[in-house]
C-alpha positions in Angstrom: 13.4 -73.6 -26.8 15.1 -73.8 -30.2 13.9 -75.7 -33.4 16.6 -77.5 -33.5 15.5 -79.4 -29.7 12.4 -80.1 -31.2 13.0 -81.8 -34.0 15.8 -83.8 -31.5 12.4 -84.7 -28.5 10.7 -86.6 -32.4 11.8 -89.6 -33.2 10.2 -92.0 -36.7 9.8 -95.4 -35.3 11.1 -97.2 -38.3 8.0 -99.2 -39.2 5.8 -96.8 -39.8 4.9 -92.1 -40.7 4.7 -91.8 -36.5 7.1 -90.0 -34.5 7.4 -90.6 -30.2 6.5 -87.8 -28.0 7.9 -87.1 -25.0 5.5 -85.0 -23.1 8.6 -84.5 -20.8 11.1 -83.5 -22.9 9.6 -81.3 -25.7 7.2 -78.2 -25.9 4.2 -78.7 -26.7 2.9 -76.1 -27.3 6.1 -74.7 -29.2 5.8 -78.3 -31.7 1.6 -77.4 -31.7 2.8 -74.7 -33.3 4.7 -76.1 -35.2 2.2 -79.1 -36.8 -0.1 -76.9 -38.1 1.5 -76.6 -41.0 1.6 -80.5 -41.1 -1.5 -81.4 -40.5 -1.8 -85.6 -41.1 0.8 -85.6 -38.5 0.9 -88.4 -35.6 2.2 -88.9 -33.2 2.7 -91.4 -30.2 2.6 -90.6 -26.4 3.9 -93.4 -24.4 2.0 -92.1 -21.1 4.0 -95.2 -18.6 7.3 -93.3 -17.6 5.0 -89.1 -18.2 7.1 -87.0 -15.3 5.4 -84.2 -15.6 1.7 -86.5 -14.8 4.2 -86.8 -11.4 5.3 -83.5 -10.6 2.4 -81.1 -12.5 -1.1 -83.5 -12.4 -2.9 -85.1 -14.7 -4.6 -81.7 -15.9 -1.0 -80.4 -17.2 -0.8 -83.8 -19.1 -4.6 -83.9 -20.7 -4.0 -79.8 -22.2 -1.1 -81.8 -23.6 -2.3 -83.5 -25.5 -5.3 -81.8 -26.8 -2.3 -79.0 -28.1 -1.5 -82.4 -29.6 -4.4 -82.7 -30.7 -5.8 -78.9 -32.1 -2.4 -78.9 -34.4 -4.8 -81.5 -35.7 -2.6 -84.4 -35.4 -3.4 -88.1 -34.6 -1.8 -89.0 -31.6 -2.2 -92.2 -30.1 -1.8 -93.1 -26.4 0.3 -96.2 -25.2 0.7 -97.7 -21.2 -1.8 -95.2 -20.4 -2.5 -95.9 -16.5 -5.8 -96.6 -14.9 -6.0 -92.3 -13.6 -5.1 -90.5 -17.0 -8.2 -93.0 -18.8 -10.4 -92.6 -17.0 -9.6 -88.4 -16.9 -10.5 -88.4 -20.5 -13.5 -91.0 -20.3 -15.2 -88.7 -17.6 -14.3 -84.8 -19.9 -15.7 -87.5 -23.0 -11.6 -86.4 -24.5 -11.3 -90.6 -24.6 -13.1 -90.3 -28.0 -9.9 -88.2 -29.4 -6.9 -90.2 -28.9 -6.3 -93.8 -29.8 -5.6 -94.9 -26.6 -4.2 -98.4 -26.2 
């Protein structure tokens, strides 16, 4: 995935300095690597309609979220479904993310 696609996948929220990340559209490993230089980044992931959760599974979503978190960024999760919420809780990862 070219670097320009990464910046196209990030959309700054107008009121805050939080970037929205679409896990279905971005290469999280490449984004995580690029973010290591900007460790104070904050990301919002809307989990409501994650196609990758249905096609690749919950473990894929969790690994993508952990890659973002590993880069030093704060990750906020919105519209977390009960399955993802329970999985994060069982893995004791719910404290690594801000969940709403």
